[in-house]
Steps between C-alpha positions, in 0.01 A plus 500: 500500500477239778144627575413461134647156473304389809168628360536393135408150574139594563477760228163495308575791265793727439543824298835688467637769280850634479361854495528666835134606508352147491468287804588131526208298637474149638208318653492316833210325664244663265638857559723692282817654651692789336872573522598833351832520310745744664823604335489198261495263793223335696515642850329297765233707683243415755268766348372587152625855393255690295639656181452843622762412773280680762326193651583147600245234563530138616474230231174379652336819355629437152233367256235508771252694280572827691702793372744544794761696311268761382593464136374132485858380423451220766203362304563585133661199329371245748351186347238444765294818434307691234517873475173687495442857376842521331344683205292734702666824626217562749569196709806381691637159422314212656602129511301174514618142491527338157241244576232768525564605137233375249301322772172672407517739799602867464772571755680802346347848523542537122363144437831427310528150670207378283511734209856384403366155438166596363459419127130573472320720240140615479461201260765251597520291184601643172252282299221631722592858439505436124162323536360804681595725210363265236172419672449863612553652154296221328217537750487887445495461128247212479255651747511849341414333161221303657359794691500702176332217304231464776458878517435531121261202490309608808398826333308302233340257759123533526436197718526475879668167529773573240548842667548336842750246362699774324516706825621195704766434238618862518510474882701180471737654255539807729604273793741309285647835373563607857680173553727577212554854640599349834759265331648793311534704820652219705745422215593870494571494870714195455699679225529815710640334821692225329765339717473784753153391616637361830612844613153646427285203588349646821421835341347320201283256701322763708491755220176639349610386156510131616164561668349640184631195296335271748166680468515506122592126462233390754235721351571383145477130613160563654360699212595227249374219729163658577429613145594161354268333753217729415550443131486125542181515704326738262576276203401181673176639638387646173585187319303277748196726464529507120489878497588660166652843559216699333411723791573855393775702675368782720665781698369346818663162422831680414481688840470162678789355313699816595407442862611142468842606362544762781414226755755260366775765511394608854497145632838430349656819641348432840639154519838636406493793752356315800855374608612861508232635734642629831212358690606147385873539520535239771388242245728610223818667625789265571773727627633856555808665362695775674721676243656746755560269795838321492426224745164400336613359173297342218129417519410420858186280569302515817674204672833692466363835626339353808826422685631853430187654661516258787859586577434876475183522699631263765200374710263504207482167331357442156532128469130430567363806319459515120572865444368674195733675258352836608587430866847382404561822311393709797726314732797526265449870459489541880853334515647779287528869550288732291811700407614474150147419380468186710533147351401417153324161428389328186265202477566191280169511323315209354645533147855548632547139601688421167698717260239447222239671723217257452207381707641261767344168409782282645434525878552283799278441799691764703446778249238749605360519152449121453116516516466788252749331261296174496175693481628651174634165374164341573329787313727440203423126504133568521516730187701232322244238588210715383674583173589134429153384576337763280721414201460132552124548490536705175722217357252230591212699352688556170592140485139381552379741229764361251370151559146603436570654163416327178748469218549779252699809431348706777531226755873458398564866554340501845699193600821679393401796710413288800841322467674842491305609807583179695876556417482860621320388820766234558773760459328745748454235767841342453700823513315616819550157656883492418545850628301488838467144616872415529554847667227427751639153577851650556351774726312230704807287551694815603241582759519149641882537505533192280673704234715810520372683194627857565770459230224402244300822552671699229464214251126484554444875514716591195430213264213261601223733623554785257507275188120506488523873429651403163284193436162671570513750214586216263201299619240786525612726210402424146786708348775355712356153475480533121861606483620197696265274307642618161857453632415153609350418164804624324725286716283200436467568132883560452563124493231422247571442127383785267278282304281423795440862588253562215324181506167674533481827301192610695652429841551873579135580428385226722724623787366847458147376520583293814670798663194718443274239652724455800513874561119525485451201731782548753295712731263206561773260606733741673 
């Protein structure tokens, strides 16, 4: 009792239970001391008696992150430690200081020190997950309709230019359809893992499923981008030359167009697969993962592997040598016995840098893939610039032709068609600009380390960039465009008074005539 009264003045935390099995703990000088109840009285001891009554240890070994009693009773219940592996029967209990919990570094063998505070999902925000489902399903539906429409009309096409335009539109719709498929797949993965993603995050990031999603999303982006660029160039060139699509369609021309389609798909797949080639892994792999090695936890980058190799091999130093990933793997395999099938290693591939498994556009100057990422961003910007320039040229040409027309019914119909064309061109350029240019600016600022944009990646990849896969079918499809046009007319007309609706009894006939003229003339302007 006198000992307790002498110590209680510097107590930082106390815990006591009247039950005989619970210890009474007080803290002194940053270390917890334990006094064990004995026959309902506190008995002063110079040692800590383990509950099994078979071992006694000095108080200096209590709460020192080491199991000295053999049953962890000298550590369990201490406020200065965190218990690792407590839910895993294959590991003995391990302890780390509480300040190492949730610090971004994996210290426990079962990674529980970081997983316990991890609240991540494949798609972190609920609105983004809902957006992925909505945009994905809408994109699949719209692009299927647009592909079907173009497929039906292309069978009746007899002119080369119109055939080429339809093929480019089908190719554009196919790329956008793949974007919708990606969104459905990533939203399904988010629903599958749910709140348990943190426990499976390493397996997910290096998995073949995540890799396949990355290839699908990147290929779809390139297919849409290249086909839209070719479509704009084709229309602008033919308009500038004044060519009327009267050249007959031949088997040779169809074969050339088929080769063009194959080339676009091949280029898109190649740009998507290049980061996965083993010969280029030093430019794209960021870390290794060792699922069966207890002391190598999480994804380990090159800078963290080098000290391990230096300590193991002793006189060999690696500080001045930039080792390839292949050399690192061979050295690591040499460190472990070949018994029990050796050591298993997994690479953090290019598309596994984020749970949404997308092309890594947000890079820093230290990332090995910085040059390739900016090459692709430059390629995207070039395609956007060409598309915008081509459609601006078409808009200028149509505007000039409208000014040159005389007055009359035919001139009025052509002016209406040109106005419609200019609106469509404005929508095409504006949607592409709003999707890609802000994204490129953010990526550039991230590379310069002027902005930490990693948290914005899901927002851009789920909502901003894929939205074009929904907008493009509306802009390029007559059927979907007509549906939205009629909906817009009904919304506008709902506020009008009934007497003004039938002001001109022949209005429907005039609109039908104008629609027929526009359909027969659209191939010249577009």
